[in-house]
C-alpha positions as CSV (number, residue, x, y, z in Angstrom):
1,M,-163.8,101.1,-75.8
2,L,-162.9,100.8,-79.4
3,K,-160.5,104.1,-78.9
4,N,-158.5,101.8,-76.3
5,Y,-158.2,98.6,-78.1
6,P,-155.1,99.4,-80.5
7,F,-153.5,100.4,-77.4
8,R,-154.3,97.3,-75.6
9,M,-153.3,95.0,-78.7
10,W,-149.8,96.9,-78.3
11,F,-149.4,96.4,-74.7
12,L,-150.7,92.9,-74.8
13,S,-148.2,92.3,-77.9
14,G,-145.3,93.7,-75.8
15,V,-145.8,91.6,-72.9
16,L,-146.0,88.4,-75.2
17,V,-142.7,89.5,-76.7
18,L,-141.1,89.8,-73.2
19,L,-142.6,86.5,-71.9
20,A,-141.4,84.7,-75.1
21,A,-137.7,86.5,-74.6
22,S,-137.7,85.2,-71.1
23,F,-138.2,81.6,-71.9
24,Q,-135.3,81.8,-74.6
25,P,-132.5,79.4,-74.0
26,A,-129.5,80.6,-72.3
27,H,-127.0,82.3,-74.7
28,A,-124.0,79.8,-75.8
29,E,-120.8,81.2,-74.1
30,T,-117.2,81.0,-75.1
31,F,-114.9,79.8,-71.9
32,R,-111.2,80.8,-72.6
33,V,-109.0,78.7,-70.7
34,P,-105.8,78.5,-69.3
35,L,-103.7,76.0,-70.6
36,I,-100.9,74.2,-68.4
37,G,-99.9,71.2,-70.4
38,D,-101.8,68.7,-72.7
39,A,-105.4,68.9,-72.0
40,E,-105.8,65.1,-72.6
41,S,-102.8,63.6,-71.1
42,G,-101.1,66.3,-69.1
43,P,-100.7,67.0,-65.6
44,F,-104.4,68.7,-65.2
45,A,-106.5,66.4,-67.6
46,Y,-108.7,65.3,-64.9
47,Q,-109.7,69.4,-64.4
48,Y,-110.1,70.0,-67.9
49,K,-112.4,66.8,-68.5
50,L,-114.6,68.1,-65.5
51,L,-115.0,71.4,-67.4
52,R,-116.2,69.7,-70.8
53,L,-118.5,67.6,-68.4
54,A,-119.8,70.4,-66.7
55,L,-120.4,72.3,-69.8
56,D,-122.0,69.4,-71.6
57,H,-124.6,69.5,-68.4
58,S,-125.1,72.8,-68.2
59,G,-128.1,72.6,-70.8
60,E,-126.6,74.8,-73.7
61,T,-123.7,74.1,-75.9
62,H,-120.4,76.2,-75.1
63,Q,-117.3,76.4,-76.4
64,I,-113.8,76.2,-75.1
65,E,-111.2,78.3,-76.5
66,F,-107.7,77.2,-74.7
67,I,-104.8,80.0,-74.2
68,D,-100.9,78.8,-74.1
69,H,-99.8,79.2,-70.3
70,V,-97.3,76.3,-70.0
71,G,-95.0,77.5,-67.4
72,T,-96.9,80.4,-65.8
73,P,-97.4,80.2,-62.0
74,A,-101.2,79.8,-61.3
75,S,-101.0,83.1,-59.3
76,R,-99.9,85.1,-62.2
77,I,-102.7,83.2,-64.3
78,M,-105.1,84.1,-61.5
79,E,-103.7,87.8,-62.3
80,L,-104.5,87.7,-65.7
81,M,-107.7,86.1,-65.7
82,D,-108.8,89.2,-63.4
83,A,-107.4,91.7,-66.2
84,G,-109.8,89.8,-68.8
85,D,-107.0,87.3,-70.6
86,S,-109.1,84.5,-70.0
87,D,-112.5,83.3,-68.3
88,V,-112.1,80.6,-66.0
89,M,-109.6,78.8,-64.0
90,F,-109.1,75.7,-61.5
91,T,-106.5,76.0,-58.5
92,G,-106.1,74.7,-55.4
93,Y,-108.3,76.4,-53.0
94,S,-107.5,80.0,-51.4
95,L,-109.4,82.6,-49.2
96,A,-107.8,84.9,-51.3
97,W,-109.4,83.8,-54.6
98,E,-112.4,82.9,-53.0
99,Q,-112.7,86.7,-51.8
100,K,-111.4,88.1,-55.3
101,F,-113.1,86.0,-57.6
102,A,-116.5,84.0,-57.6
103,Q,-115.6,80.5,-56.8
104,V,-117.8,77.5,-58.1
105,D,-118.4,75.5,-54.5
106,F,-117.8,72.1,-56.1
107,P,-114.6,70.7,-54.9
108,L,-113.3,68.7,-57.9
109,T,-111.6,65.5,-56.8
110,R,-114.0,65.3,-53.7
111,G,-111.3,66.6,-51.4
112,I,-108.7,64.1,-52.6
113,L,-106.5,66.8,-53.4
114,G,-106.0,67.0,-49.6
115,H,-104.4,63.6,-49.2
116,R,-100.6,63.8,-49.8
117,I,-98.4,61.0,-50.1
118,F,-94.4,62.1,-50.6
119,A,-92.0,61.1,-53.0
120,T,-88.3,60.8,-52.1
121,R,-85.1,59.8,-52.8
122,G,-84.3,56.1,-53.3
123,E,-81.9,56.0,-50.5
124,L,-84.5,57.6,-47.9
125,S,-86.6,54.4,-48.6
126,G,-88.1,53.2,-45.1
127,A,-86.9,56.6,-43.5
128,L,-90.3,57.2,-42.3
129,D,-91.5,53.7,-41.0
130,H,-91.2,54.2,-37.4
131,V,-92.6,57.9,-37.5
132,R,-95.4,57.2,-35.1
133,N,-96.3,61.2,-34.6
134,V,-96.4,64.5,-36.2
135,E,-93.5,66.2,-34.3
136,E,-91.4,63.2,-35.3
137,L,-92.1,63.9,-39.1
138,K,-91.1,67.6,-38.7
139,H,-87.7,66.8,-38.1
140,H,-87.6,66.4,-41.9
141,C,-88.2,69.3,-44.7
142,I,-90.6,68.8,-47.0
143,G,-90.7,70.4,-50.7
144,S,-93.7,72.5,-52.2
145,G,-94.5,75.2,-54.5
146,T,-93.7,78.4,-54.1
147,D,-97.3,79.9,-54.3
148,W,-99.0,76.7,-53.6
149,P,-101.9,76.8,-51.0
150,D,-100.4,73.6,-49.4
151,T,-97.0,75.4,-48.4
152,K,-99.0,78.0,-46.1
153,I,-100.8,74.8,-44.4
154,L,-97.7,72.9,-43.9
155,E,-95.9,76.3,-42.6
156,A,-98.8,76.9,-40.3
157,N,-98.5,73.0,-38.7
158,G,-94.9,74.1,-38.0
159,F,-93.4,72.0,-40.9
160,C,-90.0,73.0,-41.9
161,V,-90.9,73.6,-45.8
162,E,-88.3,74.2,-48.9
163,K,-90.2,76.4,-51.5
164,A,-89.6,76.7,-55.2
165,A,-91.2,76.7,-58.8
166,Y,-92.7,72.9,-59.3
167,Q,-90.4,72.3,-62.3
168,N,-87.3,72.7,-59.9
169,L,-88.5,70.8,-57.0
170,W,-87.7,67.5,-58.6
171,Q,-84.2,68.5,-59.0
172,M,-83.8,69.8,-55.7
173,L,-85.2,66.7,-54.2
174,S,-82.5,64.7,-55.9
175,H,-79.9,67.1,-54.5
176,S,-80.8,66.6,-51.1
177,R,-82.1,70.2,-50.8
178,F,-85.0,68.5,-48.9
179,D,-86.1,64.8,-48.0
180,F,-89.6,64.8,-48.8
181,F,-91.8,66.6,-51.8
182,N,-95.1,67.1,-50.9
183,R,-97.7,65.5,-53.5
184,G,-101.4,64.7,-54.1
185,A,-102.5,61.2,-53.8
186,H,-103.6,61.2,-57.1
187,E,-100.5,62.5,-58.6
188,V,-97.5,61.3,-57.0
189,Y,-97.5,57.7,-58.8
190,S,-97.8,59.1,-62.5
191,E,-95.1,62.1,-61.6
192,V,-92.8,59.8,-60.0
193,K,-92.9,57.4,-62.9
194,Q,-92.2,60.7,-65.1
195,A,-89.3,61.6,-63.1
196,Q,-87.8,58.3,-63.0
197,E,-88.1,58.0,-66.9
198,A,-86.2,61.4,-66.8
199,G,-83.4,60.2,-64.8
200,E,-83.9,61.3,-61.4
201,N,-83.4,59.0,-58.5
202,V,-86.9,59.1,-57.0
203,I,-89.5,57.0,-55.6
204,V,-92.8,57.2,-54.0
205,E,-92.9,57.1,-50.2
206,E,-95.1,54.2,-48.7
207,H,-96.0,54.7,-45.1
208,I,-97.0,58.2,-44.3
209,L,-100.7,59.7,-45.6
210,L,-101.0,63.1,-44.7
211,V,-104.8,64.6,-45.0
212,Y,-106.0,68.2,-44.8
213,P,-109.3,70.1,-46.1
214,M,-108.4,71.1,-49.4
215,D,-109.6,71.0,-53.2
216,F,-109.5,72.4,-56.7
217,F,-112.2,74.7,-57.6
218,F,-113.4,76.6,-60.8
219,Y,-112.9,80.6,-60.4
220,V,-114.5,83.3,-62.8
221,R,-113.9,86.7,-62.5
222,A,-116.0,88.3,-59.5
223,D,-118.8,90.0,-62.0
224,D,-119.1,87.1,-64.2
225,A,-122.3,85.8,-62.9
226,V,-123.4,84.0,-66.5
227,R,-120.3,81.8,-66.2
228,H,-120.3,80.8,-62.7
229,E,-124.3,79.8,-63.2
230,I,-123.4,77.7,-66.4
231,L,-120.6,75.9,-64.5
232,T,-122.5,75.6,-61.1
233,T,-125.4,74.0,-62.9
234,G,-123.4,71.8,-64.9
235,L,-121.6,70.3,-62.1
236,K,-124.7,69.8,-60.2
237,N,-126.5,68.2,-63.3
238,A,-123.4,65.9,-63.9
239,Y,-123.4,64.9,-60.1
240,E,-127.3,64.1,-60.3
241,S,-127.0,62.4,-63.3
242,G,-123.9,59.8,-62.1
243,A,-121.8,61.4,-64.5
244,F,-119.3,63.1,-62.4
245,M,-118.8,60.0,-60.1
246,R,-118.5,57.6,-63.2
247,N,-115.6,60.2,-64.4
248,F,-114.4,60.5,-60.9
249,Y,-114.1,56.5,-60.4
250,S,-112.7,55.9,-63.7
251,D,-109.7,58.2,-62.9
252,I,-106.7,56.1,-63.0
253,G,-104.9,59.1,-60.4
254,I,-108.2,59.3,-58.3
255,A,-108.4,55.3,-57.8
256,K,-104.9,54.9,-56.9
257,A,-105.3,57.7,-54.3
258,L,-108.8,56.1,-53.1
259,R,-106.4,53.0,-52.6
260,A,-103.8,55.0,-50.4
261,A,-106.4,56.4,-48.5
262,N,-107.7,53.0,-47.6
263,D,-104.6,51.5,-46.9
264,D,-104.2,50.0,-43.4
265,Q,-100.3,49.8,-43.7
266,R,-100.1,53.8,-44.2
267,V,-100.2,56.0,-41.1
268,V,-102.6,59.1,-41.3
269,F,-101.5,62.5,-39.8
270,R,-104.8,64.9,-40.1
271,L,-103.6,68.4,-40.2
272,E,-105.6,71.5,-39.7
273,N,-106.2,74.1,-42.7
274,P,-106.5,77.2,-41.1
275,F,-106.9,79.3,-44.3
276,M,-110.1,77.7,-45.6
277,S,-113.5,79.7,-44.9
278,E,-116.2,78.3,-42.8
279,S,-118.6,78.3,-46.1
280,T,-116.2,76.3,-48.4
281,L,-115.7,73.8,-45.1
282,H,-119.4,73.1,-45.3
283,I,-120.1,72.6,-48.8
284,A,-123.1,69.6,-49.1
285,P,-121.1,67.0,-47.5
286,D,-122.2,64.9,-50.7
287,Y,-119.8,66.5,-52.5
288,W,-116.8,65.2,-50.6
289,E,-115.3,61.8,-50.6
290,M,-113.5,62.6,-47.4
291,Y,-111.1,64.6,-45.5
């Protein structure tokens, strides 16, 4: 018995070390994030705030390192992330991104991104007041981003779509290249205000609301299980604590979108999104506001 004592002590010590290691807190990670505009007040301030919220509720202290990508198309940013340039990106859902990257299955605006309101020229105020069906709406051409998922959805539903980079679409609208610019209901009011301040003759169209299944999601590289788990856990914890919904309802753009979505004066046209996977369509209903 005594001969085996040192071996047993060594074995038990090893087991205790392994058990202790298994209960160590998760290692703090740095999240390299593409920066598109000002993180506090730019067009994607809501998404950056949600990223911080997720990390704050993940159970560990993680760091964010911004990488300047102002003016870089989303598709290019995703390519660069895949090559190791960054660690996490938010973008409008696409089946290609879901298949190529690890999607964090939490719709960031609870489906509000799929609620679309048009910007248009001042002289077209009231042009859609008597439109009562989608076929009548299709008589007009709609502006949309070259690589936006919305563009494919509109085309699949039979719309005329004029495509260009975002920064060019406002001028194209002003110069009558198309009649209506497809924007998120949470984006359109602030963007039209900025365009007006820049001298563009644009207004918010007040009659039509397009609705289709769509939202922003966080994506990480397919092999980055650690960051995927951190973001998933953080968003779930933020939702369960109420922090996610407090942030959601306090956002000015979201509040305006909800008012528009519930405006009885708007005619609602619901479109199919044939490019969304069944698994994404069936994310827990509690995480969707409406679509």
